[in-house]
N, C-alpha and C positions, 0 to 999 in steps of 0.2 A: 504494500500500500504506500502510496506516494507521500502523504503528509497527514497532519492531524485533521485537516478538513475532510478527508475520506472517512476517518473514524467518527468525526462529529456527525457527518451525514448519515452514516450507518446507525449510530446511536439515536439520532433524531427519528429515523424511520421506525426503529424498534419502539420508541416511545409513542410516536403518533399512531401506529397501528396496534399498539398494546400487544406486542409479540412476546412470547415466552422463550423462544429459541430462534436464532437467525444467524445468517452469515452474509458477508459481502459475496457477490457473484465472483466466479473465476474468470479473469480476463481472457479474451479470445486472442491469444498469441500462440504461435506454433510451439513455443517452449514453456507455455503455462499449462501444467498438467492437472487433470482430474479424471478419475475413471468414470465419472458421472456427468454425461453430457447435459443433463437437466440443470446442473449447477453453473453452466457457462452463462456469461452475461448476455442478456437480450436487450437490445436497444429500445424496443417498443414498450417497455414497462419500467415502473419504479421498483416494484417488487413482485414476486410470485410466491404464493403459498405452496408449500411442499411438505414432505414428511421425512426429509433427510437433510441433515446439516453435517458437513465433514468436520472432523476434529481439528483441522488446521487453523480455523479462526472463528470459533463459535462465539456468539453473543448471547448472554443469558439474562432473563429476568432474575433479579437477585433472590426473590422468594423461591423460585424454582431451583436456583443454584444452591441456596442454603438448605432447602428441604430434601433434595434428591441428588443433584449433580455432585455435590461435595462427597456424598457417600460412595458414588461410583468411582471416585478418584483414588480410593484406598488401594494401595499396592499396584497402581497402574504405572507401567513403565513408559510405553509409547502411547497407550490409550486405545489400542486397536479394539474395535468393536463398540466403543462408546458412542460413535456417531449413529449406530443402530439402536443402542439402548435408550438414549435420551428421548427420542420421539416416542418410543414404545412406552416409556414411563409416563409420558404425557397423555397417552391414549390416542395419539394421532389426531389432534383437533384440526379441523379444516381451515381455521383462520388464525392460528397462533404460532406457526412455524413457517419461516419464509427465507427465500434467497433475495437479497437486496440488489437489484439490477442497476440502481442509480449509481452505484460504486462497484469497483471490482478490485481484486487482488491478483497478483501474479504468483503462481505456485510452481516453482521449478520442480521438475521431476527429481525425486530424492536420489535415485540411482546415479544421476549425472553429477550431483553435488554432494555425494556421500562424504567426502573428506572434510567438508565444511558444515556438516549437518548433525542434527540430533541423532540420526541413524548410524553414525560412526561409533556411538557408545554401545558396548556389548551388553545386551539385555540378558537377564537370567532365563529367558524363554523366547521362542520364536514369535513372530507376529501372529501366526495362526494359533499357536498355543495360548497366547494372551487373549486373543479374540474368543477362543473356545472357553477359556476360564470365565470371561465376562458373561458370555451367553449363558453358561451354566449357573453362575452366581445370581444373575438377574432373571433367570427363567425365560430367556428369549429364544424362540425357535428359529434357527437360521434358515429353515426351509421356507419361511414366509418372507424372508428378506427381499428376494427378487420382486415379489408382488407389491412391495411397499414403496418403491421409488416411483413417484409420479412423473 
């Protein structure tokens, strides 16, 4: 994200639309990575309601954070799986989770920048192991995951 204005715009959208969970969209650049096309910036909207927010830059309502998110962070190393757990804990409300298209962030692919990244730290378990632990702990069924991305 370029500057504090981007953050302020994102926070203003969260406040104005009374969102519980949100994120800036992912910029449309060939080197800006997301596995979820639905999170890419769309010029025609200010924000879009969704049911997925990636862990890279979530914005939380503080009550939701204090009551539930904080609990999910216990023993999280990278946080794999939490981007699926958080909307599930909210019950997938149709108007409280959003991608904010008015602003975007660049997300370099971690493999390309591994030497300068959080991912260079050796974790006590693999990403898939961490995700499986989270899903089990929070009783999330990974089989429903694909059907949950709008």
